C-alpha positions in Angstrom: 0.0 0.0 0.0 1.1 3.6 -0.5 -0.1 7.0 0.7 1.0 10.5 1.6 0.7 12.3 4.9 1.4 15.9 6.0 4.1 16.9 8.5 4.3 20.5 9.7 7.6 22.4 10.3 8.1 25.8 11.9 10.3 27.4 9.2 9.3 25.4 6.1 5.6 24.9 6.7 3.9 21.8 5.5 6.1 18.9 4.2 4.9 15.6 2.8 5.8 12.0 3.6 5.0 9.3 1.0 5.2 5.8 2.4 5.0 2.3 0.9 3.9 -0.4 3.3 4.2 -4.2 2.9 0.9 -5.5 4.1 2.3 -8.9 5.0 5.1 -7.8 7.3 3.8 -4.3 8.2 7.2 -3.0 7.2 7.7 0.5 5.6 9.7 -0.7 2.5 9.9 2.7 0.8 9.4 6.4 1.7 10.2 9.8 0.5 10.0 13.2 2.2 9.6 16.6 0.4 8.4 20.1 0.7 6.0 19.6 -2.2 3.3 17.0 -2.8 4.2 16.0 -6.3 4.2 12.8 -8.5 8.0 12.8 -8.0 7.5 12.4 -4.3 5.5 9.1 -4.7 7.8 8.0 -7.5 10.8 8.3 -5.2 9.1 6.3 -2.4 8.1 3.6 -4.9 11.7 3.5 -6.4 13.1 3.1 -2.9 10.7 0.2 -2.2 11.5 -1.5 -5.5 15.2 -1.0 -5.1 15.3 -2.4 -1.5 12.7 -5.2 -1.9 13.3 -6.4 -5.5 9.7 -7.6 -5.8 8.8 -10.5 -8.0 6.2 -10.6 -10.8 2.6 -10.2 -9.7 3.0 -7.6 -7.0 -0.2 -5.5 -6.4 0.2 -1.9 -5.1 -2.9 -0.4 -3.5 -3.3 3.4 -3.4 -6.0 6.0 -3.2 -7.2 8.0 -6.2 -4.9 10.9 -5.6 -3.5 12.7 -8.6 0.0 11.6 -7.9 -1.0 7.9 -8.0 -3.2 8.3 -11.1 -0.6 10.1 -13.1 0.7 8.8 -16.4 4.3 8.9 -14.9 3.3 6.7 -12.0 1.4 4.3 -14.2 4.4 4.0 -16.5 6.8 3.1 -13.7 4.3 0.5 -12.4 4.1 -1.1 -15.9 7.8 -1.2 -16.3 8.2 -2.9 -12.9 5.3 -5.3 -13.7 3.3 -4.1 -10.7 -0.4 -4.2 -10.8 -2.2 -1.1 -9.5 -5.2 -1.3 -7.2 -7.3 1.8 -6.3 -9.5 2.6 -3.4 -13.1 3.0 -4.3 -14.2 6.6 -4.5 -15.4 7.8 -1.0 -14.3 4.7 0.8 -11.6 5.5 3.3 -11.5 2.0 4.7 -9.6 0.7 1.6 -6.5 2.5 2.8 -6.9 1.6 6.5 -3.5 -0.1 6.9 -1.3 2.8 5.5 -3.6 5.3 7.3 -3.0 3.4 10.5 0.8 3.6 10.0 0.6 7.4 9.4 -1.6 7.8 12.5 0.8 5.8 14.6 3.7 7.8 13.2 2.0 11.0 14.2 1.0 9.8 17.7 4.4 8.3 18.5 6.7 10.8 16.8 5.2 13.9 15.0 2.8 15.2 17.7 5.5 14.9 20.4 7.8 17.5 19.0 7.9 20.7 16.9 10.2 20.4 13.9 12.3 23.5 13.2 12.7 22.8 9.5 12.5 20.3 6.7 15.9 18.8 7.5 15.1 18.3 11.2 11.9 16.6 10.4 13.6 14.4 7.7 16.2 13.1 10.1 13.5 12.4 12.8 11.3 10.5 10.4 14.3 8.5 9.1 15.1 7.5 12.7 11.5 6.7 13.6 10.9 4.5 10.5 14.3 2.8 10.2 15.4 2.5 13.9 12.1 2.2 15.7 9.1 1.2 13.6 10.7 -1.4 11.3 13.2 -2.8 13.7 12.0 -2.5 17.3 8.3 -1.8 17.4 6.3 -5.0 17.8 2.9 -5.6 16.2 0.1 -7.7 17.6 -1.1 -8.4 14.1 2.1 -10.2 13.2 2.5 -12.3 16.4 4.3 -9.6 18.4 7.3 -9.5 16.0 8.8 -6.5 14.5 8.3 -5.9 10.8 12.0 -6.7 10.2 11.9 -9.9 12.2 8.9 -11.1 10.2 10.6 -10.2 6.9 13.7 -12.1 8.0 11.7 -15.2 8.9 9.9 -15.1 5.5 13.2 -14.8 3.7 14.6 -17.8 5.6 11.6 -19.9 4.9 11.8 -19.0 1.2 15.5 -20.0 1.0 
């Protein structure tokens, strides 16, 4: 799944985090942070996810109907990577519940606890939250109280 959320900074105003979530492991496998909410933002998050995960054929990526995700550029990258796109139904917020839940957790556990001076301060804090805490230390009841990284490692061991 993929989606965008807003993060406020004191000097630079609103900034935007695009995230890509693996539904099986709950791991954030790609993300990008920017001062503008453009197609390039979501393309960078997707490129990060593809580069790190090297997905096989048949992957389905679910997004909402935002203009970034319905753009020709985004569609072209998905076709080149042989990723099938799935969209939320118009007016149905529950379709994106998992990625919305991650963004809500991010805001409760990190964003609402501090005021970011500027874009760079926020970028570093988000990197530490996602890479050091959420993916590697934060356990999830939905995945038998493992961390996303632990579950991914187990899946890779079983596949080998």
